[in-house]
C-alpha positions as semicolon CSV with decimal commas, in nm:
position;residue;x (nm);y (nm);z (nm)
1;M;1,326;1,437;-0,785
2;P;1,158;1,201;-1,034
3;Q;1,080;1,362;-1,364
4;G;0,725;1,483;-1,422
5;Q;0,627;1,492;-1,055
6;T;0,509;1,776;-0,836
7;R;0,804;1,983;-0,719
8;F;0,801;2,091;-0,355
9;R;1,066;2,142;-0,092
10;P;1,130;1,837;0,129
11;V;1,037;2,032;0,441
12;D;0,705;2,133;0,281
13;G;0,632;1,772;0,197
14;V;0,698;1,660;0,553
15;I;0,473;1,936;0,688
16;I;0,196;1,830;0,449
17;F;0,239;1,467;0,554
18;V;0,236;1,536;0,929
19;T;-0,059;1,775;0,901
20;S;-0,263;1,526;0,696
21;I;-0,191;1,240;0,937
22;I;-0,279;1,443;1,249
23;V;-0,601;1,582;1,101
24;S;-0,705;1,240;0,970
25;M;-0,646;1,076;1,310
26;G;-0,834;1,357;1,484
27;V;-1,133;1,322;1,252
28;T;-1,133;0,945;1,308
29;L;-1,143;0,992;1,686
30;L;-1,428;1,242;1,657
31;I;-1,652;1,032;1,432
32;S;-1,572;0,680;1,556
33;N;-1,848;0,688;1,821
34;Y;-2,112;0,804;1,574
35;L;-2,039;0,614;1,254
36;S;-1,976;0,248;1,171
37;I;-1,617;0,130;1,152
38;K;-1,648;0,099;0,773
39;T;-1,775;0,454;0,727
40;S;-1,515;0,588;0,971
41;A;-1,237;0,416;0,777
42;L;-1,363;0,562;0,448
43;V;-1,392;0,914;0,588
44;S;-1,047;0,889;0,748
45;T;-0,880;0,785;0,422
46;L;-1,063;1,050;0,219
47;V;-0,965;1,321;0,467
48;L;-0,603;1,198;0,465
49;A;-0,565;1,199;0,086
50;G;-0,795;1,496;0,023
51;L;-0,617;1,727;0,266
52;A;-0,276;1,620;0,137
53;L;-0,378;1,688;-0,224
54;G;-0,536;2,020;-0,124
55;L;-0,217;2,136;0,048
56;L;-0,015;2,020;-0,253
57;A;-0,244;2,220;-0,481
58;A;-0,185;2,530;-0,271
59;L;0,191;2,484;-0,297
60;C;0,241;2,341;-0,645
61;G;-0,070;2,402;-0,853
62;N;-0,128;2,051;-0,990
63;P;-0,143;1,795;-0,706
64;L;-0,210;1,502;-0,939
65;A;0,138;1,544;-1,086
66;V;0,255;1,362;-0,773
67;L;0,145;1,043;-0,950
68;G;0,444;1,074;-1,183
69;N;0,407;0,867;-1,500
70;W;0,037;0,843;-1,579
71;R;0,050;0,533;-1,798
72;I;0,217;0,198;-1,739
73;G;0,225;-0,087;-1,986
74;G;0,089;-0,437;-1,954
75;G;0,425;-0,597;-1,884
76;L;0,494;-0,378;-1,584
77;A;0,140;-0,421;-1,452
78;V;0,149;-0,801;-1,479
79;L;0,489;-0,829;-1,310
80;T;0,369;-0,599;-1,030
81;I;0,061;-0,814;-0,969
82;V;0,263;-1,139;-0,976
83;A;0,517;-1,000;-0,728
84;S;0,237;-0,874;-0,503
85;I;0,061;-1,212;-0,499
86;A;0,391;-1,387;-0,425
87;L;0,448;-1,149;-0,134
88;V;0,124;-1,254;0,036
89;P;0,242;-1,599;0,165
90;I;0,569;-1,441;0,275
91;S;0,379;-1,179;0,475
92;L;0,151;-1,446;0,623
93;A;0,454;-1,647;0,734
94;I;0,605;-1,338;0,899
95;Q;0,273;-1,264;1,069
96;A;0,248;-1,625;1,192
97;M;0,590;-1,593;1,359
98;V;0,484;-1,267;1,525
99;D;0,159;-1,426;1,647
100;W;0,346;-1,728;1,783
101;R;0,586;-1,505;1,975
102;F;0,352;-1,233;2,102
103;G;-0,001;-1,370;2,061
104;I;-0,301;-1,212;1,892
105;P;-0,465;-0,900;2,044
106;A;-0,829;-1,009;2,033
107;E;-0,984;-0,660;2,031
108;M;-0,767;-0,539;1,744
109;L;-0,842;-0,855;1,550
110;R;-1,216;-0,819;1,606
111;A;-1,204;-0,456;1,491
112;L;-1,017;-0,555;1,175
113;L;-1,259;-0,837;1,096
114;E;-1,555;-0,609;1,163
115;L;-1,414;-0,367;0,908
116;L;-1,373;-0,647;0,651
117;H;-1,696;-0,832;0,730
118;A;-1,938;-0,881;0,439
119;E;-2,251;-1,098;0,421
120;S;-2,305;-1,083;0,047
121;V;-2,119;-1,015;-0,275
122;R;-2,268;-0,665;-0,280
123;E;-2,132;-0,597;0,068
124;L;-1,800;-0,750;-0,038
125;V;-1,772;-0,494;-0,320
126;H;-1,855;-0,219;-0,071
127;V;-1,584;-0,340;0,167
128;W;-1,337;-0,375;-0,122
129;V;-1,391;-0,012;-0,225
130;I;-1,335;0,107;0,134
131;A;-1,059;-0,123;0,260
132;A;-0,876;-0,204;-0,062
133;L;-0,923;0,052;-0,340
134;T;-0,957;0,376;-0,141
135;V;-0,685;0,281;0,108
136;A;-0,441;0,180;-0,167
137;I;-0,484;0,508;-0,355
138;G;-0,493;0,734;-0,050
139;E;-0,202;0,581;0,139
140;E;0,023;0,565;-0,167
141;I;-0,035;0,933;-0,241
142;V;0,051;1,031;0,116
143;F;0,327;0,785;0,207
144;R;0,509;0,727;-0,121
145;G;0,407;1,034;-0,321
146;I;0,463;1,287;-0,043
147;L;0,665;1,141;0,246
148;Q;0,908;0,922;0,051
149;Q;0,947;1,182;-0,223
150;S;1,026;1,443;0,045
151;L;1,280;1,218;0,217
152;L;1,452;1,157;-0,117
153;G;1,553;1,522;-0,101
154;W;1,755;1,446;0,213
155;M;1,848;1,079;0,183
156;K;1,960;0,821;-0,070
157;G;1,702;0,591;-0,223
158;W;1,701;0,295;0,017
159;S;1,738;0,517;0,323
160;A;1,421;0,704;0,221
161;I;1,241;0,376;0,155
162;V;1,334;0,232;0,496
163;A;1,244;0,554;0,679
164;T;0,908;0,574;0,502
165;S;0,841;0,207;0,575
166;L;0,914;0,256;0,945
167;V;0,660;0,539;0,963
168;F;0,412;0,343;0,749
169;S;0,429;0,035;0,973
170;L;0,416;0,236;1,297
171;L;0,093;0,403;1,184
172;H;-0,073;0,067;1,120
173;T;-0,202;-0,195;1,363
174;P;0,091;-0,269;1,601
175;W;0,065;-0,648;1,580
176;R;0,089;-0,630;1,199
177;M;0,391;-0,397;1,186
178;A;0,637;-0,662;1,061
179;P;0,450;-0,772;0,745
180;V;0,337;-0,415;0,678
181;F;0,700;-0,301;0,693
182;V;0,800;-0,567;0,438
183;L;0,512;-0,466;0,210
184;S;0,611;-0,102;0,239
185;L;0,971;-0,179;0,135
186;F;0,833;-0,335;-0,184
187;L;0,597;-0,043;-0,249
188;G;0,877;0,208;-0,193
189;W;1,108;0,018;-0,427
190;L;0,841;0,016;-0,697
191;Y;0,794;0,390;-0,665
192;L;1,167;0,455;-0,671
193;K;1,232;0,235;-0,976
194;T;0,933;0,332;-1,190
195;R;0,902;0,700;-1,093
196;S;0,527;0,647;-1,074
197;L;0,274;0,587;-0,798
198;L;0,057;0,371;-1,023
199;P;0,260;0,047;-0,979
200;S;0,272;0,089;-0,600
201;M;-0,102;0,161;-0,597
202;L;-0,161;-0,154;-0,802
203;A;0,057;-0,364;-0,570
204;H;-0,109;-0,222;-0,259
205;L;-0,451;-0,286;-0,411
206;T;-0,358;-0,647;-0,496
207;V;-0,248;-0,726;-0,140
208;N;-0,550;-0,551;0,014
209;T;-0,782;-0,735;-0,225
210;Y;-0,640;-1,068;-0,111
211;T;-0,704;-0,974;0,252
212;V;-1,063;-0,864;0,188
213;V;-1,153;-1,168;-0,021
214;S;-0,980;-1,420;0,209
215;V;-1,164;-1,285;0,516
216;W;-1,493;-1,302;0,325
217;I;-1,429;-1,664;0,220
218;A;-1,322;-1,761;0,573
219;G;-1,635;-1,598;0,716
220;R;-1,859;-1,799;0,484
221;S;-1,696;-2,119;0,613
222;G;-1,893;-2,088;0,934
223;A;-1,647;-1,954;1,191
224;Q;-1,823;-1,704;1,416
225;D;-1,559;-1,601;1,668
226;A;-1,290;-1,362;1,545
227;I;-1,004;-1,564;1,689
228;A;-1,143;-1,888;1,544
229;L;-1,185;-1,720;1,206
230;Y;-0,825;-1,602;1,210
231;N;-0,684;-1,934;1,332
232;E;-0,870;-2,129;1,062
233;S;-0,645;-1,978;0,796
234;G;-0,321;-2,078;0,973
235;P;0,030;-2,014;0,839
236;P;0,101;-2,113;0,478
237;P;0,292;-2,440;0,417
238;L;0,670;-2,405;0,401
239;V;0,683;-2,519;0,038
240;I;0,442;-2,239;-0,057
241;V;0,652;-1,982;0,126
242;V;0,974;-2,099;-0,042
243;L;0,808;-2,100;-0,385
244;S;0,671;-1,751;-0,317
245;V;1,017;-1,623;-0,225
246;V;1,154;-1,757;-0,555
247;I;0,868;-1,608;-0,759
248;F;0,895;-1,277;-0,576
249;A;1,271;-1,254;-0,634
250;L;1,235;-1,341;-1,003
251;S;0,957;-1,084;-1,042
252;L;1,172;-0,812;-0,885
253;W;1,457;-0,904;-1,116
254;R;1,232;-0,889;-1,422
255;L;1,082;-0,559;-1,304
256;H;1,430;-0,414;-1,263
257;K;1,535;-0,529;-1,611
258;L;1,215;-0,394;-1,763
259;V;1,256;-0,051;-1,604
260;V;1,624;-0,026;-1,700
261;R;1,546;-0,128;-2,057
262;N;1,280;0,139;-2,089
263;E;1,499;0,402;-1,927
264;I;1,759;0,338;-2,199
265;A;1,491;0,353;-2,467
266;T;1,355;0,679;-2,328
267;S;1,700;0,836;-2,305
268;E;1,746;0,758;-2,675
269;D;1,404;0,910;-2,753
270;A;1,278;0,570;-2,865
271;P;0,914;0,465;-2,819
272;T;0,839;0,233;-2,528
273;D;0,548;-0,003;-2,476
274;D;0,583;-0,068;-2,105
275;I;0,644;0,269;-1,943
276;T;0,527;0,590;-2,107
277;R;0,627;0,909;-1,938
278;A;0,359;1,167;-1,873
279;S;0,403;1,473;-2,087
């Protein structure tokens, strides 16, 4: 188990994860007819993360220790953001192939765009807090901090990442499973390499922020129908996708080198600027 994180048995972690997911889904079903889709999404995420942290507190005492390293340096943060931005065109290209093969479920798309809809900058900030910030923090605590960490007690690193990513993608909108799975592989790798949830939270937040802002910009262009709004964006040009793959690969390589370098420095009790372990 990564150093400095909450220690719990793998089976306890899985029980916490399953319980939190079931309760969160149940609450969502109960309140969806009475609250707006935005409020329902916020309540669902808060219940998911809050219950998980509460159960962790009952088992381990300090649930926030699941975050691992509390501080990350500027170099790691910048590389994480660059890799996350480069992943966006790749995900859009994957989604375009899925849409071409299976089509777009109009009702799911309308629900998603209703969640992300904002008329003003003030509403945009409100949507960003709900659909980007809160989701990134809550889902990373539950999926990477609890589920993946639990699976690491039974599996090797990449096996735990793939298993977590399968669950993560299955619990998201079905027609977006492919790009969500790819994103989850990246988030799981970040967590495994850095021994901290903060980089995966930052990456998740970056991708979610792009989605929120892009939908807001597309909505201001004048498209009224959900399908028309989605189709206006279209798949990214091939040259952009290829360039993104190159940037993403280089960013992963640099992230790997940075983490290894700081692991060596830490093992020698030398100070490090980029990753500081929580005491």
